[in-house]
C-alpha positions, 0 to 999 in steps of 0.5 A: 500499499502506498503511504504519503510521504511528508517532509520535516522541511519543506523544499524551496518552490520550484520555479514554473514553465507552462509550455502550451498545457493540453486540457488533460493528459492521460493516467496510466492504469494501475493494478494499485488503483492509484493515479499514476501518470508518465513524467519526463526527468532531464529530458529523458523518459517517460517514467511513472509517477504516482500523484500524491496529494499528501506528498510534500515534495517530489520522490524518486525510487531506486527504479529511476536511478536503474532507468535514468542514462544520467546521474542526479546530484546529491544535496544532502540528507533529511528524515522524512515521516510516511504513514507508517513510520521514518526513513533517512533519505537523501535528497537530489537536485533535479533540473527538468521535470516535465509533466502534464505539458509543464516543465518544473525546473530546480526541484529538490527530490527524496531520495528514497532507499530501497523499502515496501514501496517499490513493490508498486513498480513505478519510478517515483512520486509527484508531490506538492512542489509539483502539483499544489501550485494551482489547481489539481484535477484527477477523474480516475474513471475518463482515466484523465489527470490535469493542472489547470490555471483556471477552474474548469467549466463542468457539464451543466449536468454535472453532479458537484460537491464543494467544501472549503479545504486548509493546507497543512505545513506540507501543502496537503490538503485538509478537510472535514468529513462527517463518518456515521453523523461524526465531524472528523480532520481528514487528510485528502490523499491520492497516494493512499490507496485505502481509507485509514482512520485512527483509533480516536476517530473509531472509537467516535463510532464505539469501536475499540480494538475488541470490538466484535465485528472487526475484520483483519485489515493487515499490516500497513507499511510506508517508507521504512520496513515499520508494519502496523496491524490493522482492522476493517469496519464499515460504516453506515455512510461517509459525507465528503464535501456533502457527498454521501458515500453509503456503507464505505469500509475503512481501516483503522491504524493508529499510524505514525503519520498521524503524529506527523499531521497533528492527529494523534491525539484527537480523530484523523482520517487519511481519506485516499483513493478507495473513496476519492476515486468515485469522484473526479476529484478537484484540488484548487490550491489557489481558492482553497477549495476541494470539489467533487464530481459524481462520475455519470450514472453514479 
């Protein structure tokens, strides 16, 4: 399972050069259910990168080094926090990255060591240094995504749901959701396959680790080899921006990332693609708004 990666210190903002950006670009069909797109690095590629709204910076994985015909210059090390633990990583300089018809220069990327993420068979992760400059638009049903300078015009028949967001220190979008009628602070995480709540959130529903009816959710891993056991529960409903998801499954685990994002001592959620992917998900970083558009016929 792919989890978000949060830096303890944000990298410098990258220079952005639009280059006749197309209205949208295709997503790569990927077994993980995550949004994956093609990226050019230093003029080489294409390479497969996950579009991850909860990653503060772009990430490169060992498979990129094996495929890239040039060596990226190292810039030093730091510690990053992922969903299931922390890891010490090097950083590298990317002179130019191109995706969705836009070029980004002067990026500092996390250079991840071998780990559980490698099982996804991608080359890297696009983070907020690329995604958070404008309006991000991910449509899993249509297999398309885009970065817009202006809010896209939606069809008159579109069923849209809107709500305000905030951005945390890592520029990850935060939104209040309602789980069985209880408000919960959620991180909007397109790099997470499954939605996860902590035990503080589960307690609102009267759940504890010994509750009957909980199903085993397996162990969750992220940037490190640390594994956290989880449980699975089905709620009555999840409301996001006014959109109602009936009988949603979610995992329960006190992942280290809840500490990183300030949700260790109160109800918190990582809102993943199992539920976000039901909608065309538009994140307006400039206007601080989340827009969910129901799929046709849904």
